[in-house]
N, C-alpha and C positions, 0 to 999 in steps of 0.2 A: 345379498349374495353376489350381485353383479359387481359391486365395488370390490368385494373380496377376490373375485376371479381376476379383475383388472390388476389388483395388487400383486397376486401371485404370478400372473402372466408376465407382468412387467419385470418381476424379479428374475425371470429366466434369462433376461438379457444382461443382467447386472454382472460386471466382471468382478472377480475376487480382487481384494485390495492388496495383492502382492506388490511389494516394493514401496508401499506407502509409508508405513512406519514399522519396520521390521520387528523390533522387540515386542511391541504391543500385538502385532499380528501373530507372532509365534506363540505368545501366551494365550491369546484368544483361541487359536486353532487347537492348541494342546488341551485346553480346558473344555472346549465345545466341539467335539468331533462330528456333531450331527450335520451340519451342512446348511446352506443358506435357506432352503425351503422351509425348514422347521422354524427358523427365525421369522420368516415372513408370516407364517401361520400365527405365531404367538403375537407378533406386533399388530397384525391385522385385527385380531380379537381385541387388543388394547384400543385400537382406533375406534372400534365399534362401541367402546365404553365411554367415550368422551361425550360431553353434553351438547356441544354445538353441532350444527348440521353436517351431514356426511360429505356434502360437496365442498366444504371449507377445508383448505390445507393450512394448518397452523405452523408457521415457521418463525415464531417469536418467543421461543422458550428462553432465550437469553434475557428476556425481561420477566416473563411469568410463565411457569409451566402450566399445562392443561391438566386439571385434576380428573382422574378416571372416576367412574361411578362408584367403584369400590371404596375409594378414599372419601368421596362425598357422602356415601351411605354411613361410613364410620363416624363422620363428623355429625351428621344429622341424628343418628341414633344416640351418639354420645350426648348431644345437646338435649334431646328428648329425655334420656334417662336422668340427666342432671336435674332438669326441671321437675320431673315426676317424683324424684326422691329427695328433693331439696330439704324438706323438714326432717328427714330420717336420720341424717348425720348428727351425732351428739356434740360435735365440735369440742371434744376433749383433747384432741391432738391434731397436728397438721396433716399427718399421713392419711391419705384417702379423702381429704376434704374435696368438695365439689368446686375447687378453684385451684389455680396454680400460683407459682411465685412464692409459696411458703413451704410446700412439701417437696421432698427429694425427688419424686418421680423416677424411682429407681428402675422400674420396668422399661420405661422409655429410654433412659440413659444407658441401660445395659444393651438394649437393642441397637441404639445408635453407636455405642462403643464397639460392638461386634462388627457393624457395617464399616466402621472407620479404622479398625485394627487397634483400638485403644482399650483402656479399662474404664469402667463406669465412673470411677472417682476422678477421671480426667475429662469428663464431658459435662458441660452445662447446657441446659435448654435455654435458648434466647428467642428473640423474635426475628432475627435476620443476621446477615453477616455484618452489617453496619453496627448493630448493637454489640456484636462480639468484638469487632476491631476497636470500637470505642472503649470497651472494657480493658483491652490490652493497652492502648495508647494512653488512656487516663491513669492506668494502674501502675505505671513505671515511675520510679523516683528519678526523674530527669534532672540533669545538671546543665546549666547554660553551657553551650558549646558541644554537647552530645550530638552525634550525627545519626541520622536515619538515611539509609540508602534505599531508593525506590526508583520508579520510572515515571516518565511524563504521560503514561497511558493507563494509570490506575483509576479505578472507579472513585468517584467523589466520596462515596460512603466509606471507603477504606483509607484514603490518603488525607481526608480533611482533618481528622483528629490530630495528625502529626503537624499539619499546618497550624492548627490551633495551639499545639504545644510549642511551636516555634514562636508564636506571638506571645504566649503566656509565660513560657519557661525559658525561652531563649535557645532552644535546640536548633540544629541546622538540618533542614530537610533537603537532601540532594535528589532532585527528580531527573534522573538520567535520561537522555534522548534515545528512546528505544528504537526509533526508526533508523537511526544511524548504525545500529548494531545488528539488526536482524539479517542483513546481507551476509554476515559472517556465521549465520546459523547459531545453534545453541552455544558453541564455543565463543563466538563473537559477543554474545550477550554476557556470558560469564566473565570474559576478559574486560568488558566495560565496567562491570561491578568491581572486579579485582583492582583495576586501575584507580577507581574512585575511593576505595577503602583507605582509611587512615587510622592511626591509634585512637582517634576520638569516635570511631564508628561504634555505635551502641546497638544498632538493630538493622536488619535487612527486612524490608516489607515488600512483598511482590504478590501479584496474582499468580495462581496456578495456571489459569487460562485467562487471558485478558478479555475484557468485556466488549470492546469496540471492534477488534480485529480477530479475536479468537486465537491469539498466539499462545501455544503451549510452551510455557516458560521452562527453562532448565532448572527447576526448583531443587532437584537433588544436589546439583553442583553449587547452587547459590546457598543452600542450607549448609553444605560442607564448608563453603567459604566463610559463612557467619561463625560457624563453630571454630574454625581456624583462627579467626580474629577475636574470639571471645565475645562475640555479639549474639544477640537474640535473632532467631529466624521466625518471622511472623508471616503466615501465608494466608492470602485471601482466596478461599476455595469456592466462592459463590458460583462460578461458572463451571466448576469441576465435579463436585459431588453430585452423582446421578448421571453424569455424562461419561466419566472415565472411572476406572477403579482407583480408589484412594485408600492407601494404608499409611496412616500417619507415622507408625513406628518404622516402617520401611523407608519413608521419606526422611525421618530423623529430625523433623522440625520441632521447634519449641512450642509453637502455638499455631492453630489452624481454625479459621472461621468458615462457616458455610451457610448458605441460604437454600434449604431443601425445597422451597417453593418454586425453584426454577427446574432443574433437570431431574430431580428426584420425584417431582410431581406431588409434592406434599402441600398442605394447606398454606395459604398466604398468612404470614404472621408466625411462622415457625423458623427457628434458626438453631445452629449448633456451634458451640465453642469448645475447642480442645486446648488444654494447657498441660504439657508434660508434668507429671506429678512432682518430680524434684524441683521444677522451676516455679511452681505455684507461689512459693514464698516471695518471689520477686515482684509479685503483682498485688497492689492494694485492691480492695473492693471499693468500687466507686458508685455503685448503685446499691444502697444499703437498706436492709430491713433486719428482722430479728436475728438472722443467722450470719450477719455480715462478717463476723470475726471467727466463724466456726471453721477452723483449718483442719480439724480431724476428719471431716467428711469431704475433703477434696474440693472439687469444683462446685459443690452445692452452694458455697457462699457467693458465687458469681451469677446465680440465677434467682436472686432475691428481688424480683421486680414487682411483687405485690399481686393483686388479683388478676387472674387471667382465666381463659376458658379451657377446661379439661377436654372439650370436644376437639380442640386443635391438636392436643396430644394424641387423642384417639386417631385422628387423621394422619398424624406424623408416623405413628406406629404402623398403621396400615400401609403407608407409602414405603416405609423401610422394608416391610415384609414383601411388598410387591417388587422392590428393587432386588431383594435377595432371591426371589423366585425367578425373575428374569435373568439374573446373573450379569454382573457388570462387564465381564468379558464379551458377552453376546451383545449387550447394549453398545459398547464401544466399537465392536466390529461393524455393527449395522450402521451406526452414525458415520463412521469413517468411510464406509463404502458409499453412502449417499454423498458425502463431501467430495470424494474422488470423482464420482459421476458428475456432480455439479461443476467442479473446477475443470475437469477434462472437457466438458461441454462448453464452458465459457471460453476456454482457450481456442476453440474453433470458430468463435463468433467475432468477426471483425467489428471493432468498436466496443466490445465488452472488455472492461479493465478490472483486474483483480486488485483490490486494495489490501487484502490480507497478504501476508508474506507467502511466496510461492514454495518455499522450502517445505517439503512434506514432513520433516522432522518437527516443524513448528505448527503443524496443522491440528485443528480440532473440528468439532461439529459446527463451528461458527465460521461463516464465510461472508466477508464484506466485499461488495463489488459495485461497479457503476457502469453506465453506458455513456460513451462520449456524446456530448451535445444534449444530454438529458439531465434535468435536475433530479435530485434524490426523491423529492416528493412526487414528481411525475412518474418515476420508475416504481415507487411504492404504489401509486394509484393504478398504474397499468397492471401490476401483479394482482392488486385487489380486485380489479375488474374481472379477473379469472378466479376470484375467491382464494387467493394465496396471500396470507398475511405475513409481511416482513416489517422491518422498522427502518425508516430513513435515518441516516447518520450524518448528513451534511453533503452538499453538492460535490465537494472534493473527494468524498469517500463513497457515496452511493447508499446502498441499503445493506443491512445486516440480515443474513438468512441463517436461522438455526435449524439444522437438519437432525431432528430427534426421532425417537422410535415410532411415533405416530405419523411420520412422513414416509411415503413409499417412493420407490424408483420412478413410478409413473408420475408422481407429483413433481419430482425433480425435472423430468422431461417436459412437463408443462411450463415450469419456470423458464427453461431454456427456450421454449417456443416463444414465450412472451418477450424475452430478451432479444432473441433473433429478429422478431418482427419489429421491435422498437429500434434496433440498430439499423435495420434496412431503411426504415423511414427517416432516420436521422442522417444517413449517409449522403 
């Protein structure tokens, strides 16, 4: 109870995030008129359902999300039920088998499709965003000289397949220097892509939110640019799904990959791949089993990965239900308020340097920062001494802090206390 009172008491001092990201704020406010205290109560209950000690503040969701007890129970119960009933299944058909990779998993795909604003035949269950992006990059009939526009800040799991295709198929991968464009805001980033596009541009591949600095990319404009140029739009949503509201139809993208094990708090080893139905014919199946050429069932042919655990699907379904119950507008509002609190506090500390772009239009729940005269590892260790887990990103960048729904305003204040003390010692 004491931790919960601290959580709620600290929230009383939290400012509303007016002026941070107007369109998102307006949507969140309209959809959730309840007020911040109800958010605090809901997320305090979630924090109590995490399995690690209450005194730990977990700010590394950008790597791995923390699974709530509800999701863990679904996985454990699913595994127990599978093993208990293993001989009962007659194995006459794939549907309902105690394994994945062969059956359509329609209930899970329908739930994921609803969450992402798609239809079930546009969703494939994968293991992570890397697997999804590899299905896309491997599945295109590339010709030598075809161009892919991307940035130099993409995750290796997303961009590496295109580097492989450059070596194997002779395509050209233009990794545009994102740091030179962010000063111009979303418009500057879009202008950089527009200037780089040529008649040979075959695809634009970008993160919805970048991994290292948490840059909210202007994906709607970049998707529109790809459509204008007759190119494919391939979006890496590993850091977006579960952090912000994602509706693939509203975005208009051709394909979208996700790692629910991060911000959606789903089991490790679960992923989602969306391919717009009319575009699926453009992609070959590259991981093949019995249904590799089954085009009648949509994205089913892209999830032919063989034997897998149905317990992971049970956990994924529970995580999706939890995300629906929380409401992504509320999640986004909470995370952005924490981010604003952190960044406003860092701005007041002499020697604290924000590595993420300062433009609030590019802000997400990921903030990377450093302290002058302090290595990234020393900053990470100083925070861990107060049981705050972040991730070092290199001495020139500092540490990456992910402020998600199980983090409280009081936790952010403790981060700022550590940074302030460290900055004073280094001055």
